[in-house]
N, C-alpha and C positions, 0 to 999 in steps of 0.2 A: 504494500500500500504506500503510495506516495504522500508523505506528510504535507508537502507544500500544496498539493491538489486538495487534500482534505481540509486544510485551513481555508483555502479559497472557497470551497463549498460552504463552509460555516460562515464565512464573511458575506457570501451572497444572501444569506438569511439574516445574519447579525453583523452589519458593517463594522461595528466597533470591536469585533473579536480580534484578538491578537495572540500570537504564539509566544510562549515563554519556555525556558528550559529549567527543569528541576533535575539536577544531576545530569545524567545522560538522556533523560526523557523529555520529549516535547509535550507540553500541555497547552490548553487554550483557555485564555481569560475571556469571559463573556460578561462584560459590564451590563447592568440593567436588563438582565434576562427576564422576560415575562414567564412566570410559572403558573400554570393553571392548577389550582388546588381547591377542592371542595366547591367548585363552580365559580371561583373568583380568581382573577389574575393578581398575583403578588409579584413584586419586582425584587430580584436578588442579583448580586454579582455572583457569577458561577465560575468554577474552574473545572473544565473537562479534562480528565486524566485518562486517555485512551490506552493505557498500559496497566499492567498489574501493579497493585498497591495494597499493602496491608492484608494480603490474603484474598483479594478480589481481583477478577480478571480486568476490570476497568472501574473507574469511580467518577462520580460527579460530586463536587464539593460546592457548598453554598456559603455565602457570607454570614448567614444566620439561619437557624432552623425556621421552619414554617409552623407556627403555633396551631395546635389542633389537628395536625397531620403527622402521624407516626409517633411512636414513643421510643424509638431506638436510635436517636441522634447521638453521634459521637463527635468529639472535637479533635481536629488534627492541625498541626502547624506545618504549612508548606509555604515556601517562598516568603519567609519572614512574617507571615500573618496567620491568624487562626481561621480555620474553615470548619464547616459542619457537614456531615454526611450521615447516611443511614445504611442499614444492612439491606443490600439488594444484589443478589447473586446472579450469575450466569449471563451477564451482558458481555458478550465476547468481543475481543479486539479485532477480529477478522471481518468486520463489516464497516461500511462508511461511517465516518465520525458523526455525521448528521443522524444516522440510525442509532449509534451509541447514545447520543444525547437524548433522542426521543425515547429510547427504551428506559433510560434512567428516569426521565420525567414522568413516565407512566406510573411509577410508584407513588407519585405525589398527587395525581389527578383525583 
């Protein structure tokens, strides 16, 4: 999978998306990501991690938890800031990054 092409696909949907490096891994910062949760849109900064992290195949981190949705939030420090995520398994890295993002967001809908 070509990381540059994957970032361009995300930027087509979210123009402010930009790639960052965490160690040897590329991740994507998504400022002001609209997240549909319990029938309402909430805005969060997100960090898409399309590689393995802390025992998961891929991860999506948010700037803060979404209240009233899920009870399994955990805090992680990446790129010198705190992020929140939840337990959501089996989102594989061998698919387009737009699909990885959509599959993680399904857990919050």
